[in-house]
C-alpha positions as CSV (number, residue, x, y, z in Angstrom):
1,M,53.7,-118.6,69.4
2,T,53.4,-117.2,66.3
3,R,52.8,-113.7,67.4
4,N,56.3,-114.2,69.4
5,L,57.9,-115.5,66.0
6,A,57.0,-112.5,64.1
7,K,57.9,-110.1,66.5
8,S,61.3,-111.9,66.9
9,A,61.7,-111.5,62.8
10,S,64.2,-109.3,61.4
11,P,63.1,-108.7,57.8
12,T,65.5,-107.2,55.2
13,V,64.4,-104.7,52.6
14,E,65.6,-104.9,49.2
15,V,64.6,-102.0,46.6
16,I,65.9,-102.4,43.1
17,V,65.7,-99.6,40.5
18,D,66.0,-100.5,36.8
19,G,65.1,-97.9,34.5
20,D,61.5,-97.1,35.1
21,S,61.2,-100.6,36.7
22,Y,61.2,-100.7,40.4
23,T,61.3,-104.2,42.5
24,I,60.7,-104.0,46.5
25,K,61.7,-107.8,47.9
26,T,61.2,-108.1,51.9
27,S,62.7,-111.2,53.0
28,S,62.6,-112.8,56.8
29,T,63.2,-116.1,58.0
30,L,58.8,-116.3,58.3
31,K,58.0,-115.0,54.7
32,N,59.3,-113.7,51.4
33,S,57.4,-111.1,49.4
34,E,58.4,-109.3,46.4
35,I,56.1,-106.8,44.5
36,K,57.4,-105.7,40.3
37,F,56.1,-102.3,39.2
38,K,56.3,-98.9,37.1
39,L,55.3,-95.7,38.6
40,G,51.9,-94.9,38.2
41,E,51.0,-98.2,36.7
42,E,48.2,-100.3,38.2
43,F,49.2,-104.0,38.9
44,E,47.5,-106.9,40.5
45,E,49.4,-107.9,43.6
46,D,48.7,-110.7,46.1
47,R,48.2,-109.0,49.4
48,A,50.1,-110.4,52.9
49,D,46.2,-111.8,53.6
50,G,46.2,-114.1,50.6
51,K,43.8,-111.6,48.7
52,K,44.3,-110.3,45.1
53,V,44.3,-106.8,44.8
54,Q,44.8,-104.0,42.3
55,T,47.6,-101.7,43.5
56,S,49.5,-98.5,42.2
57,V,52.9,-96.7,43.3
58,T,53.4,-93.0,42.8
59,K,56.7,-91.2,44.0
60,E,56.4,-88.1,46.1
61,G,59.5,-86.2,46.2
62,D,62.8,-87.9,46.1
63,N,63.0,-90.2,48.9
64,K,59.0,-91.6,49.3
65,L,56.9,-94.1,47.3
66,V,53.1,-94.2,48.2
67,Q,51.5,-97.5,47.5
68,V,47.6,-97.6,47.4
69,Q,46.3,-101.3,47.3
70,K,42.3,-101.2,46.4
71,G,40.3,-104.4,47.4
72,D,37.9,-104.9,50.4
73,K,40.0,-103.1,53.1
74,P,41.9,-100.2,50.7
75,V,45.6,-100.2,52.1
76,T,48.2,-97.3,51.8
77,I,51.8,-98.3,52.7
78,V,54.2,-95.1,52.3
79,R,58.0,-96.0,52.3
80,E,60.2,-92.8,53.5
81,F,63.9,-93.8,52.7
82,S,66.7,-91.6,54.9
83,E,70.1,-91.9,55.6
84,E,69.5,-94.0,58.8
85,G,67.2,-96.4,56.8
86,L,63.4,-97.1,55.8
87,T,60.4,-96.1,57.5
88,V,57.2,-98.0,56.6
89,T,54.0,-96.7,57.5
90,A,50.7,-98.9,56.3
91,T,47.1,-97.4,57.0
92,V,43.9,-99.5,56.8
93,N,40.8,-98.7,58.1
94,G,41.6,-95.8,60.1
95,V,44.6,-98.1,61.8
96,T,48.2,-97.2,61.3
97,S,51.1,-99.2,61.8
98,V,54.9,-97.9,61.5
99,R,57.9,-100.0,61.0
100,F,61.4,-98.8,60.9
101,Y,64.5,-100.7,58.8
102,K,67.7,-99.7,59.5
103,R,70.3,-99.2,56.4
104,Q,72.9,-101.8,56.5
């Protein structure tokens, strides 16, 4: 049942830039999350699986944020922005998932 709910969720992603501070908010009917950071500065994050990890985010070019979570399972999340929307590619233990968020 939970798997079907997850498939039907339509999350919304909001990226807020305030000077050198960034906030990424992800909202859905199932769960909300938010991370706040400055580029290149490590911070503690509560990962979706409940683990606390050390995370840093860097910017590549004008349209890509690369997030690296250090922990028992290192995770890399690449957010690439385009006119059409946001492509999020997450990689952990050699497994990659890709999700596209259409711009509203």
